[in-house]
Each structure stands twice: as C-alpha cells, then as structure tokens.
KOLKEKE-984838 format. One line per 2 residues: for each residue x, y, z of N, C-alpha, C, O. Coordinates in nm, 4 decimals, always signed. Layout:
% residues N
X Y Z X Y Z X Y Z X Y Z  ...
END
This chain:
% residues 174
+9.7253 +27.4598 +9.1331 +9.6819 +27.5629 +9.1977 +9.5517 +27.5026 +9.2989 +9.5508 +27.5125 +9.4216  +9.4516 +27.4430 +9.2210 +9.3544 +27.3850 +9.2810 +9.3858 +27.2793 +9.3764 +9.3223 +27.2757 +9.4818
+9.4814 +27.1882 +9.3508 +9.5229 +27.0799 +9.4515 +9.5761 +27.1574 +9.5699 +9.5741 +27.0836 +9.6684  +9.6165 +27.2609 +9.5945 +9.6706 +27.3460 +9.6798 +9.5755 +27.4163 +9.7674 +9.6032 +27.4451 +9.8839
+9.4632 +27.4437 +9.7107 +9.3353 +27.4903 +9.7933 +9.2664 +27.3674 +9.8542 +9.2148 +27.3776 +9.9655  +9.2630 +27.2523 +9.7869 +9.2036 +27.1412 +9.8289 +9.2623 +27.0849 +9.9576 +9.1993 +27.0511 +10.0578
+9.4105 +27.0799 +9.9349 +9.4845 +27.0443 +10.0566 +9.4863 +27.1441 +10.1653 +9.5096 +27.1080 +10.2806  +9.4643 +27.2603 +10.1373 +9.4669 +27.3622 +10.2545 +9.3153 +27.3333 +10.3543 +9.2958 +27.3192 +10.4750
+9.2265 +27.3337 +10.2322 +9.0580 +27.2939 +10.3001 +9.0885 +27.1871 +10.3940 +9.0630 +27.2039 +10.5133  +9.1498 +27.0600 +10.3448 +9.1500 +26.9357 +10.4194 +9.2131 +26.9633 +10.5380 +9.1600 +26.9297 +10.6438
+9.3285 +27.0248 +10.5352 +9.4058 +27.0391 +10.6549 +9.3653 +27.1291 +10.7468 +9.4110 +27.1240 +10.8610  +9.2765 +27.2213 +10.7108 +9.1859 +27.3038 +10.7900 +9.0690 +27.2530 +10.8559 +9.0189 +27.3148 +10.9498
+9.0253 +27.1525 +10.8163 +8.8955 +27.0789 +10.8492 +8.9069 +27.0481 +10.9955 +9.0183 +27.0165 +11.0373  +8.7960 +27.0538 +11.0866 +8.8170 +27.0163 +11.2209 +8.8044 +26.8795 +11.2383 +8.7224 +26.8118 +11.1762
+8.8980 +26.8273 +11.3369 +8.9419 +26.6845 +11.3706 +8.7868 +26.6294 +11.3855 +8.7545 +26.5304 +11.3200  +8.7061 +26.6839 +11.4586 +8.5792 +26.6162 +11.4855 +8.4829 +26.5782 +11.3750 +8.3930 +26.4942 +11.3774
+8.5275 +26.6703 +11.2638 +8.4403 +26.6082 +11.1412 +8.4664 +26.4727 +11.1031 +8.3769 +26.4053 +11.0521  +8.5959 +26.4206 +11.1258 +8.6333 +26.2761 +11.0840 +8.5513 +26.1864 +11.2089 +8.5373 +26.0672 +11.1812
+8.5047 +26.2235 +11.3213 +8.4624 +26.1356 +11.4204 +8.3112 +26.0804 +11.3811 +8.2196 +26.1539 +11.3441  +8.3045 +25.9667 +11.3930 +8.1665 +25.9020 +11.3686 +8.0550 +25.9408 +11.4615 +8.0725 +25.9184 +11.5813
+7.9450 +25.9949 +11.4227 +7.8351 +26.0077 +11.5056 +7.8105 +25.8849 +11.5849 +7.8600 +25.7812 +11.5406  +7.7348 +25.8787 +11.7069 +7.7141 +25.7737 +11.7798 +7.6182 +25.6746 +11.6915 +7.5354 +25.7281 +11.6178
+7.6241 +25.5747 +11.6951 +7.5139 +25.4768 +11.6309 +7.4318 +25.3964 +11.7494 +7.4517 +25.3976 +11.8709  +7.3390 +25.3305 +11.6766 +7.2645 +25.2167 +11.7756 +7.3500 +25.1037 +11.8350 +7.3088 +25.0404 +11.9322
+7.4748 +25.0763 +11.7747 +7.5483 +24.9687 +11.8185 +7.6844 +25.0147 +11.8973 +7.7592 +24.9325 +11.9503  +7.7092 +25.1665 +11.8986 +7.8174 +25.1937 +11.9521 +7.7987 +25.2886 +12.1132 +7.7132 +25.3767 +12.1216
+7.8674 +25.2628 +12.2009 +7.8415 +25.3320 +12.3245 +7.9695 +25.3797 +12.3764 +8.0690 +25.3084 +12.3629  +7.9770 +25.4917 +12.4337 +8.1173 +25.5242 +12.5208 +8.1163 +25.4352 +12.6254 +8.0192 +25.4054 +12.6950
+8.2699 +25.3794 +12.6361 +8.2982 +25.2966 +12.7217 +8.3287 +25.3840 +12.8710 +8.3740 +25.4984 +12.8687  +8.2988 +25.3163 +12.9895 +8.3258 +25.3637 +13.1118 +8.4946 +25.3606 +13.1374 +8.5472 +25.4311 +13.2236
+8.5648 +25.2756 +13.0565 +8.7076 +25.2862 +13.0720 +8.7743 +25.3630 +12.9699 +8.8971 +25.3706 +12.9688  +8.6842 +25.4347 +12.8625 +8.7483 +25.5021 +12.7739 +8.7213 +25.4393 +12.6418 +8.6900 +25.3204 +12.6344
+8.7325 +25.5155 +12.5379 +8.7196 +25.4425 +12.4037 +8.5635 +25.4004 +12.3743 +8.4723 +25.4656 +12.4251  +8.5425 +25.3068 +12.3038 +8.4042 +25.2676 +12.2842 +8.3829 +25.1253 +12.2915 +8.4771 +25.0469 +12.2806
+8.2469 +25.0824 +12.3118 +8.2026 +24.9466 +12.3362 +8.1012 +24.9300 +12.1906 +8.0222 +25.0202 +12.1630  +8.1119 +24.8191 +12.1121 +8.0134 +24.7996 +12.0243 +7.9632 +24.6910 +12.0403 +8.0321 +24.5956 +12.0764
+7.8169 +24.6793 +12.0145 +7.7547 +24.5681 +11.9948 +7.7984 +24.4794 +11.8764 +7.7821 +24.3574 +11.8743  +7.8389 +24.5309 +11.8065 +7.8642 +24.4759 +11.6820 +7.9986 +24.3700 +11.7231 +8.0059 +24.2602 +11.6678
+8.0797 +24.4039 +11.8021 +8.1943 +24.3162 +11.8526 +8.1261 +24.1840 +11.9275 +8.1928 +24.0827 +11.9490  +8.0154 +24.1935 +11.9569 +7.9354 +24.0700 +12.0114 +7.8568 +24.0020 +11.9073 +7.7880 +23.9076 +11.9461
+7.8544 +24.0296 +11.7931 +7.7733 +23.9705 +11.6813 +7.7886 +23.8270 +11.6831 +7.8974 +23.7695 +11.6815  +7.6560 +23.7620 +11.6871 +7.6636 +23.5966 +11.7029 +7.6380 +23.5754 +11.8544 +7.6038 +23.4633 +11.8920
+7.6512 +23.6665 +11.9348 +7.6203 +23.6261 +12.0851 +7.5069 +23.7078 +12.1202 +7.4768 +23.8212 +12.0827  +7.4390 +23.6133 +12.2142 +7.3300 +23.7203 +12.2729 +7.3972 +23.8292 +12.3592 +7.5132 +23.8156 +12.3981
+7.3184 +23.9434 +12.3902 +7.3432 +24.0196 +12.4730 +7.2421 +24.0739 +12.5444 +7.1351 +24.0993 +12.4892  +7.2669 +24.1028 +12.6988 +7.1651 +24.1525 +12.7596 +7.2076 +24.2889 +12.8061 +7.3059 +24.3025 +12.8790
+7.1237 +24.4052 +12.7588 +7.1701 +24.5365 +12.7905 +7.0662 +24.6024 +12.9147 +6.9452 +24.6195 +12.9004  +7.1364 +24.6305 +13.0247 +7.0649 +24.6901 +13.1268 +7.0860 +24.8437 +13.1809 +7.1989 +24.8762 +13.2176
+7.0227 +24.8994 +13.1841 +7.0230 +25.0700 +13.2490 +7.0342 +25.0479 +13.3833 +6.9463 +24.9862 +13.4435  +7.1217 +25.0864 +13.4323 +7.1570 +25.0901 +13.5901 +7.1950 +25.2104 +13.6283 +7.2418 +25.2968 +13.5541
+7.1709 +25.2213 +13.7763 +7.1856 +25.3460 +13.8356 +7.2523 +25.2856 +13.9895 +7.1992 +25.2001 +14.0604  +7.3557 +25.3422 +14.0106 +7.4289 +25.3267 +14.1550 +7.3648 +25.3429 +14.2581 +7.3757 +25.2555 +14.3441
+7.2850 +25.4490 +14.2814 +7.2051 +25.4789 +14.4021 +7.0341 +25.4211 +14.3916 +6.9482 +25.4394 +14.4778  +7.0198 +25.3605 +14.2828 +6.8757 +25.3073 +14.2955 +6.8691 +25.1782 +14.3770 +6.9540 +25.0891 +14.3734
+6.7487 +25.1791 +14.4569 +6.7143 +25.0391 +14.5188 +6.7295 +24.9222 +14.4645 +6.7481 +24.8188 +14.5286  +6.7213 +24.9322 +14.3204 +6.7540 +24.8206 +14.2404 +6.9300 +24.7820 +14.2109 +6.9674 +24.6925 +14.1351
+7.0016 +24.8533 +14.2733 +7.1331 +24.8189 +14.2458 +7.1963 +24.7050 +14.3032 +7.3102 +24.6722 +14.2702  +7.1314 +24.6453 +14.3838 +7.1809 +24.5290 +14.4317 +7.1973 +24.3924 +14.3294 +7.2551 +24.2852 +14.3471
+7.1167 +24.4488 +14.2109 +7.0775 +24.3451 +14.0963 +7.2172 +24.3585 +14.0189 +7.2321 +24.2918 +13.9166  +7.3060 +24.4308 +14.0577 +7.4403 +24.4437 +13.9890 +7.5118 +24.2849 +14.0257 +7.5583 +24.2172 +13.9340
+7.5137 +24.2421 +14.1531 +7.5592 +24.1076 +14.1827 +7.5045 +24.0043 +14.0855 +7.5665 +23.9212 +14.0191  +7.3806 +24.0273 +14.0922 +7.3043 +23.9156 +13.9877 +7.3388 +23.9370 +13.8492 +7.3340 +23.8412 +13.7720
+7.3701 +24.0420 +13.8122 +7.4067 +24.0711 +13.6488 +7.5545 +24.0250 +13.6378 +7.5909 +23.9531 +13.5447  +7.6177 +24.0575 +13.7108 +7.7579 +23.9975 +13.7363 +7.7501 +23.8304 +13.7665 +7.8249 +23.7612 +13.6975
+7.6854 +23.7793 +13.8409 +7.6569 +23.6211 +13.8468 +7.6116 +23.5694 +13.7181 +7.6664 +23.4665 +13.6788  +7.5092 +23.6295 +13.6360 +7.4766 +23.5819 +13.5070 +7.5742 +23.5920 +13.4165 +7.5893 +23.4954 +13.3418
+7.6557 +23.6994 +13.4024 +7.7583 +23.6873 +13.3023 +7.8705 +23.6079 +13.3449 +7.9420 +23.5547 +13.2600  +7.8930 +23.5945 +13.4676 +8.0189 +23.4673 +13.4978 +7.9491 +23.3528 +13.4634 +8.0117 +23.2660 +13.4025
+7.8186 +23.3324 +13.4929 +7.7775 +23.1825 +13.4605 +7.7755 +23.1548 +13.3163 +7.8154 +23.0471 +13.2720  +7.7355 +23.2377 +13.2509 +7.7257 +23.2217 +13.0948 +7.8053 +23.2821 +12.9888 +7.7732 +23.2702 +12.8706
+7.9228 +23.3557 +13.0327 +7.9760 +23.4185 +12.9329 +8.0851 +23.3227 +12.8448 +8.1494 +23.3565 +12.7454  +8.0845 +23.1935 +12.9138 +8.1796 +23.1066 +12.8495 +8.1002 +23.0419 +12.7267 +8.1493 +22.9955 +12.6237
+7.9606 +23.0504 +12.7640 +7.8570 +22.9863 +12.6326 +7.8416 +23.1126 +12.5623 +7.7596 +23.0979 +12.4717  +7.8891 +23.2343 +12.5681 +7.8637 +23.3226 +12.4725 +7.7872 +23.4554 +12.5029 +7.7734 +23.5450 +12.4197
+7.7363 +23.4593 +12.6374 +7.6440 +23.5420 +12.6832 +7.7288 +23.6755 +12.7218 +7.8329 +23.6639 +12.7864  +7.6793 +23.8068 +12.6786 +7.7453 +23.9096 +12.7006 +7.6347 +23.9983 +12.7879 +7.5152 +24.0022 +12.7583
+7.6931 +24.0672 +12.8978 +7.6114 +24.1433 +12.9700 +7.6468 +24.3027 +12.9683 +7.7530 +24.3421 +13.0167  +7.5655 +24.3794 +12.9183 +7.6186 +24.5227 +12.9226 +7.5491 +24.6086 +13.0069 +7.4294 +24.6272 +12.9853
+7.6163 +24.6752 +13.1182 +7.5566 +24.7629 +13.1971 +7.5780 +24.9060 +13.1424 +7.6821 +24.9447 +13.0892  +7.4640 +24.9811 +13.1627 +7.4392 +25.1199 +13.0909 +7.4004 +25.2018 +13.2103 +7.2838 +25.2197 +13.2456
+7.5137 +25.2535 +13.2738 +7.4460 +25.3645 +13.3958 +7.3906 +25.4794 +13.3216 +7.4390 +25.5224 +13.2169  +7.2978 +25.5219 +13.3748 +7.2166 +25.6202 +13.3408 +7.1603 +25.7122 +13.4660 +7.1256 +25.6599 +13.5719
+7.1548 +25.8567 +13.4427 +7.0939 +25.9331 +13.5228 +6.9627 +25.9734 +13.4873 +6.9334 +26.0840 +13.5329  +6.8852 +25.9244 +13.4279 +6.7581 +25.9759 +13.3669 +6.6701 +25.9616 +13.4752 +6.5657 +26.0242 +13.4568
+6.6763 +25.8933 +13.5953 +6.5998 +25.9136 +13.6816 +6.6648 +25.9340 +13.8278 +6.6360 +25.8855 +13.9372  +6.7726 +26.0328 +13.7824 +6.8331 +26.1095 +13.8873 +6.8915 +26.0146 +14.0107 +6.8947 +26.0669 +14.1221
+6.9209 +25.9279 +14.0016 +7.0016 +25.7945 +14.0897 +7.1434 +25.7428 +14.0446 +7.1788 +25.6278 +14.0706  +7.2257 +25.8342 +13.9740 +7.3583 +25.8022 +13.9473 +7.4421 +25.8803 +13.9879 +7.4056 +25.9941 +14.0174
+7.5596 +25.8474 +13.9993 +7.6732 +25.9018 +14.0516 +7.7127 +26.0380 +13.9578 +7.6469 +26.0513 +13.8546  +7.7949 +26.1186 +13.9818 +7.8242 +26.2413 +13.8914 +7.9078 +26.2088 +13.7764 +7.8941 +26.2715 +13.6713
+8.0099 +26.0974 +13.7910 +8.1004 +26.0757 +13.6799 +8.1052 +25.9464 +13.6503 +8.0489 +25.8674 +13.7260  +8.1600 +25.9090 +13.5570 +8.1641 +25.7634 +13.4924 +8.2775 +25.6903 +13.6104 +8.2661 +25.5808 +13.6655
+8.3693 +25.7755 +13.6232 +8.4854 +25.7155 +13.7063 +8.4160 +25.6909 +13.8477 +8.4343 +25.5790 +13.8955  +8.3483 +25.7696 +13.9116 +8.2789 +25.7236 +14.0372 +8.1878 +25.6242 +14.0106 +8.1814 +25.5449 +14.1046
+8.1044 +25.5940 +13.9055 +8.0373 +25.4838 +13.8798 +8.1256 +25.3560 +13.8894 +8.1001 +25.2599 +13.9620  +8.2190 +25.3659 +13.8173 +8.2860 +25.2516 +13.7987 +8.3753 +25.2029 +13.9333 +8.3855 +25.0837 +13.9624
+8.4291 +25.2943 +13.9998 +8.4630 +25.2545 +14.1287 +8.4008 +25.2103 +14.2375 +8.4528 +25.1377 +14.3223  +8.2513 +25.2658 +14.2395 +8.1711 +25.2137 +14.3402 +8.1172 +25.0757 +14.2805 +8.1018 +24.9878 +14.3653
+8.0871 +25.0430 +14.1531 +8.0212 +24.9205 +14.1132 +8.1401 +24.8092 +14.1247 +8.1179 +24.6891 +14.1396  +8.2564 +24.8618 +14.1163 +8.3723 +24.7724 +14.1267 +8.3858 +24.7322 +14.3085 +8.3775 +24.6216 +14.3620
+8.4022 +24.8272 +14.3525 +8.4065 +24.8092 +14.5044 +8.2647 +24.7684 +14.6003 +8.2803 +24.7064 +14.7054  +8.1503 +24.8023 +14.5612 +8.0295 +24.7679 +14.6295 +7.9865 +24.6216 +14.5826 +7.9529 +24.5315 +14.6596
+7.9934 +24.6125 +14.4379 +7.9292 +24.4718 +14.3797 +8.0236 +24.3831 +14.3070 +7.9825 +24.2759 +14.2626  +8.1519 +24.4213 +14.2911 +8.2465 +24.3345 +14.2220 +8.2367 +24.3269 +14.0915 +8.2779 +24.2266 +14.0332
+8.1874 +24.4186 +14.0326 +8.1426 +24.4260 +13.8672 +8.2840 +24.4392 +13.7949 +8.3700 +24.5244 +13.8177  +8.2880 +24.3365 +13.7037 +8.3923 +24.3415 +13.6068 +8.3518 +24.3060 +13.4575 +8.4260 +24.2781 +13.3634
+8.1936 +24.3160 +13.4625 +8.1278 +24.3262 +13.3165 +8.1626 +24.4451 +13.2430 +8.2242 +24.5330 +13.3033  +8.1272 +24.4639 +13.1012 +8.1580 +24.5684 +13.0263 +8.0670 +24.6596 +13.0634 +7.9538 +24.6158 +13.0843
+8.0886 +24.7945 +13.0796 +7.9986 +24.9127 +13.1347 +8.0305 +25.0303 +13.0293 +8.1423 +25.0579 +12.9858  +7.9098 +25.0931 +12.9978 +7.9252 +25.2079 +12.9066 +7.9302 +25.3311 +13.0177 +7.8935 +25.3122 +13.1337
+7.9738 +25.4444 +12.9759 +7.9694 +25.5702 +13.0265 +7.8318 +25.5851 +13.0756 +7.7434 +25.5041 +13.0475  +7.8101 +25.7101 +13.1643 +7.6747 +25.7340 +13.1885 +7.6052 +25.7649 +13.0764 +7.6736 +25.8411 +13.0081
+7.4774 +25.7356 +13.0148 +7.4414 +25.7250 +12.8969 +7.2746 +25.7497 +12.9312 +7.2136 +25.6773 +13.0099  +7.2166 +25.8568 +12.8632 +7.0763 +25.8703 +12.8498 +7.0159 +25.7706 +12.7782 +7.0640 +25.7365 +12.6702
+6.8975 +25.7082 +12.8315 +6.8275 +25.5902 +12.7935 +6.6756 +25.6140 +12.7657 +6.5976 +25.5334 +12.7151  +6.6453 +25.7600 +12.8156 +6.4840 +25.7699 +12.7640 +6.4735 +25.8976 +12.6859 +6.5743 +25.9674 +12.6753
+6.3551 +25.9361 +12.6277 +6.3222 +26.0611 +12.5755 +6.4186 +26.0918 +12.4426 +6.4760 +26.0089 +12.3718  +6.4180 +26.2498 +12.4304 +6.4680 +26.2516 +12.2963 +6.6122 +26.2515 +12.2928 +6.6807 +26.2500 +12.1905
+6.6546 +26.2532 +12.4155 +6.8277 +26.2560 +12.4193 +6.8625 +26.1337 +12.4496 +6.9717 +26.1190 +12.5044  +6.7753 +26.0106 +12.4206 +6.8333 +25.8539 +12.4529 +6.9401 +25.8350 +12.3611 +6.9489 +25.8968 +12.2550
+7.0083 +25.7637 +12.3946 +7.1287 +25.6927 +12.3081 +7.0281 +25.6071 +12.1842 +6.9182 +25.5539 +12.1997  +7.1133 +25.6183 +12.0600 +7.0353 +25.5881 +11.9480 +7.0043 +25.4178 +11.9572 +6.9196 +25.3677 +11.8833
+7.0716 +25.3467 +12.0423 +7.0373 +25.1996 +12.0750 +6.8753 +25.1909 +12.1433 +6.7937 +25.1046 +12.1109  +6.8527 +25.2887 +12.2336 +6.7385 +25.3014 +12.3298 +6.6290 +25.3342 +12.2126 +6.5372 +25.2581 +12.1822
+6.6540 +25.4546 +12.1554 +6.5861 +25.4961 +12.0372 +6.5186 +25.4138 +11.9337 +6.4015 +25.4241 +11.8973  +6.6215 +25.3191 +11.8854 +6.5934 +25.1853 +11.7973 +6.4992 +25.0962 +11.8643 +6.3954 +25.0592 +11.8096
+6.5363 +25.0590 +11.9897 +6.4526 +24.9657 +12.0614 +6.3038 +25.0268 +12.0704 +6.2040 +24.9605 +12.0420  +6.3003 +25.1546 +12.1113 +6.1588 +25.2148 +12.1217 +6.0711 +25.2060 +12.0043 +5.9554 +25.1640 +12.0020
+6.1622 +25.2645 +11.8792 +6.0962 +25.2402 +11.7760 +6.0303 +25.1106 +11.6991 +5.9265 +25.0990 +11.6338  +6.1317 +25.0206 +11.7335 +6.0889 +24.8807 +11.6976 +5.9874 +24.8098 +11.7714 +5.8949 +24.7442 +11.7234
+6.0177 +24.8323 +11.9099 +5.9317 +24.7311 +12.0043 +5.8201 +24.8021 +12.0737 +5.7134 +24.7524 +12.1100  +5.8660 +24.9430 +12.0885 +5.7812 +25.0253 +12.1764 +5.8017 +25.0388 +12.3305 +5.7333 +25.1088 +12.4051
+5.9245 +24.9476 +12.3714 +5.9610 +24.9241 +12.4882 +6.0831 +25.0561 +12.5121 +6.1817 +25.0762 +12.4411  +6.0432 +25.1285 +12.6251 +6.1490 +25.2350 +12.6817 +6.1559 +25.2103 +12.8287 +6.0543 +25.1928 +12.8960
+6.2846 +25.2088 +12.8811 +6.3095 +25.2168 +13.0190 +6.1791 +25.2970 +13.0879 +6.1195 +25.3881 +13.0305  +6.1481 +25.2502 +13.2114 +6.0323 +25.3390 +13.2851 +6.1079 +25.3559 +13.4112 +6.0542 +25.4284 +13.4949
+6.2244 +25.3020 +13.4417 +6.2933 +25.3074 +13.5604 +6.4482 +25.2617 +13.5364 +6.4834 +25.2415 +13.4202  +6.5294 +25.2472 +13.6287 +6.6558 +25.1741 +13.6257 +6.6320 +25.0076 +13.6301 +6.5300 +24.9483 +13.6651
+6.7388 +24.9608 +13.5908 +6.7332 +24.8279 +13.5773 +6.6672 +24.7546 +13.4787 +6.6748 +24.6318 +13.4754  +6.6024 +24.8206 +13.3973 +6.5190 +24.7522 +13.2701 +6.6143 +24.6733 +13.1949 +6.7341 +24.7007 +13.2029
+6.5785 +24.5912 +13.1325 +6.6657 +24.4548 +13.0678 +6.6016 +24.4306 +12.9253 +6.4885 +24.3848 +12.9092  +6.7038 +24.4736 +12.8058 +6.6815 +24.4352 +12.6854 +6.7555 +24.2797 +12.6394 +6.8770 +24.2667 +12.6543
+6.6946 +24.1972 +12.5989 +6.7687 +24.0764 +12.5653 +6.7767 +24.0677 +12.4097 +6.6775 +24.0528 +12.3384  +6.9069 +24.0786 +12.3636 +6.9516 +24.0720 +12.1894 +6.9868 +23.9226 +12.1731 +7.0495 +23.8570 +12.2563
+6.9327 +23.8712 +12.0405 +6.9835 +23.7463 +12.0114 +7.1004 +23.7619 +11.9328 +7.1329 +23.8796 +11.9178  +7.1796 +23.6704 +11.8733 +7.3028 +23.6821 +11.8169 +7.3033 +23.7829 +11.6885 +7.4072 +23.8280 +11.6403
+7.1718 +23.8120 +11.6399 +7.1683 +23.8909 +11.5165 +7.1374 +24.0449 +11.5643 +7.1304 +24.1350 +11.4807  +7.1204 +24.0676 +11.6982 +7.0838 +24.2136 +11.7509 +6.9271 +24.2118 +11.7443 +6.8879 +24.3285 +11.7434
+6.8444 +24.1411 +11.7403 +6.7214 +24.1449 +11.7359 +6.6685 +24.1281 +11.8889 +6.6930 +24.0283 +11.9567  +6.6015 +24.2267 +11.9283 +6.5280 +24.2144 +12.0566 +6.4437 +24.0712 +12.0674 +6.3476 +24.0490 +11.9936
+6.4856 +23.9861 +12.1574 +6.3907 +23.8808 +12.1877 +6.3227 +23.8908 +12.3189 +6.2234 +23.8228 +12.3450  +6.3762 +23.9764 +12.4029 +6.2775 +23.9949 +12.5177 +6.3189 +24.1316 +12.6269 +6.4338 +24.1756 +12.6302
+6.2488 +24.1672 +12.6807 +6.2404 +24.3121 +12.7447 +6.1872 +24.2942 +12.8920 +6.0780 +24.2374 +12.8934  +6.2246 +24.3201 +12.9873 +6.1886 +24.3264 +13.1357 +6.1852 +24.4307 +13.2196 +6.2789 +24.5062 +13.1940
+6.1239 +24.4658 +13.3018 +6.1069 +24.5826 +13.3883 +6.2274 +24.5591 +13.5066 +6.3104 +24.4683 +13.5038  +6.2152 +24.6652 +13.6121 +6.3203 +24.6678 +13.7049 +6.3332 +24.5569 +13.8166 +6.4360 +24.5213 +13.8743
+6.1986 +24.5090 +13.8340 +6.1776 +24.4020 +13.9242 +6.2342 +24.2609 +13.8708 +6.2595 +24.1770 +13.9573  +6.2525 +24.2331 +13.7590 +6.3201 +24.1092 +13.7041 +6.4486 +24.0755 +13.7451 +6.5539 +24.1340 +13.7196
+6.4257 +23.9549 +13.8246 +6.5903 +23.9262 +13.8742 +6.6601 +23.8600 +13.7367 +6.6107 +23.7693 +13.6697  +6.7710 +23.9194 +13.7149 +6.8732 +23.8834 +13.6610 +6.8922 +23.7211 +13.6237 +6.8848 +23.6724 +13.5109
+6.9184 +23.6515 +13.7479 +6.9159 +23.5258 +13.7585 +6.7805 +23.4470 +13.7626 +6.7863 +23.3243 +13.7700  +6.6773 +23.5005 +13.7588 +6.5635 +23.4516 +13.7619 +6.5022 +23.3739 +13.6602 +6.5384 +23.4145 +13.5498
+6.4201 +23.2736 +13.6536 +6.4072 +23.1940 +13.5593 +6.3331 +23.2609 +13.4054 +6.3473 +23.2057 +13.2963  +6.2578 +23.3836 +13.4263 +6.2261 +23.4469 +13.3006 +6.3370 +23.4738 +13.2385 +6.3406 +23.4398 +13.1203
+6.4325 +23.5267 +13.2843 +6.5491 +23.5768 +13.2010 +6.6260 +23.4497 +13.1720 +6.6442 +23.4188 +13.0542  +6.6700 +23.3780 +13.2636 +6.7498 +23.2739 +13.2240 +6.7084 +23.1646 +13.1208 +6.7918 +23.1150 +13.0450
+6.5732 +23.1275 +13.1203 +6.5170 +23.0712 +13.0392 +6.5279 +23.1424 +12.9102 +6.5684 +23.0703 +12.8190  +6.5025 +23.2640 +12.8788 +6.5029 +23.3228 +12.7544 +6.6787 +23.3255 +12.7085 +6.7173 +23.2974 +12.5950
+6.7495 +23.3561 +12.7968 +6.8963 +23.3381 +12.7630 +6.9423 +23.2275 +12.7073 +6.9914 +23.2311 +12.5945  +6.9325 +23.1070 +12.7826 +6.9761 +22.9690 +12.7435 +6.9570 +22.9000 +12.6137 +7.0321 +22.8097 +12.5768
+6.8465 +22.9472 +12.5382 +6.8252 +22.8722 +12.4211 +6.9151 +22.9491 +12.3319 +6.9490 +22.8861 +12.2316  +6.9655 +23.0771 +12.3434 +7.0666 +23.1678 +12.2403 +7.1977 +23.1303 +12.2569 +7.2790 +23.1712 +12.1741
+7.2472 +23.0363 +12.3790 +7.3600 +23.0080 +12.4092 +7.4383 +22.9275 +12.3146 +7.3666 +22.8600 +12.2407  +7.5581 +22.9156 +12.2964 +7.6530 +22.8202 +12.2196 +7.6229 +22.6786 +12.2741 +7.6844 +22.5813 +12.2305
END
C-alpha cells in the first residue's frame, strides 16, 4: 500500500519539478534548448551582452570576425542579447533573424537574458560577486579562461578585434 501511495505521488508531481533551475553556466539558447559554458571547458570564452538596436550593434561584425579568427584555436564567443537597457527586439526569433541578416552572425547566442540587477542571469550575478563587474550598458565583454575564471572585462567601447582584447585572448588559445 505504501508503495502505491509513493508511486501515485511521484506520478502526480509536476514535470517542472524535474527541471533544473538555471545556473551560472547554463543559458537558454536562441535556437531552443540550452547553451552551457561547461561544454566549452578548457577553452577561453568571451561573453558579450548585446542589443540589436544599440549604437554599438555594429560590433556584432567584429565579434563574428573574432570568433572566426580564433575558433579553430579554441576561442568561443557567446552573444547574450539583453533588453536591460531597452534596446533589444521583442523576441529571440526577431533577434536571431536580425543579427543573421544584418551582421552575418552564426556564433552562439542565448535567448534574451537579463544581465543586471536582481533579475540578472546567475552567470552575471556570479561575475558581479567575484569581480565587482556588472554591465553598465550593452556590449560589455567578459573573458573567461579555460577554467571559467574571469581574466578580463571591458566596457562597450572596447573593439572586439582591438589589441586590448586580442592580446588577452591569444595567450589562452591552444
């Protein structure tokens, strides 16, 4: 009888109870499913909060160039569209289409994700707790080494293909 009660309770449990909460390494993918920084363990990752309607949006081209230039040596570039500064399109599908058509982006992108304040994704809350760095605008860059440690942060004006970023990236490559 006890077995039947436990079985009934298990079957009646909502499916969401089995869904893991978001953590500091997992993001919702703009393509559906998830992207995990853990999948790129051992590789440097540049994480950039983006916004399609921002004046810095042309940096998407430079981000793609950076990715194309160094991906064979291990660099991953992750775009994190965010509407925290009210400059993102309404849906992930619109963001994906816009970035592909306007900038030829094929690097990994998350779905629209909060990056600041109490609602910030756990990754951004972890970075803020560990380093004090929080995006102050769109196109802030966070460089992680192959172990996931923050090794550099840059504000919006930093050119993804500029020396300050490439000089930080190249020592981390294979």
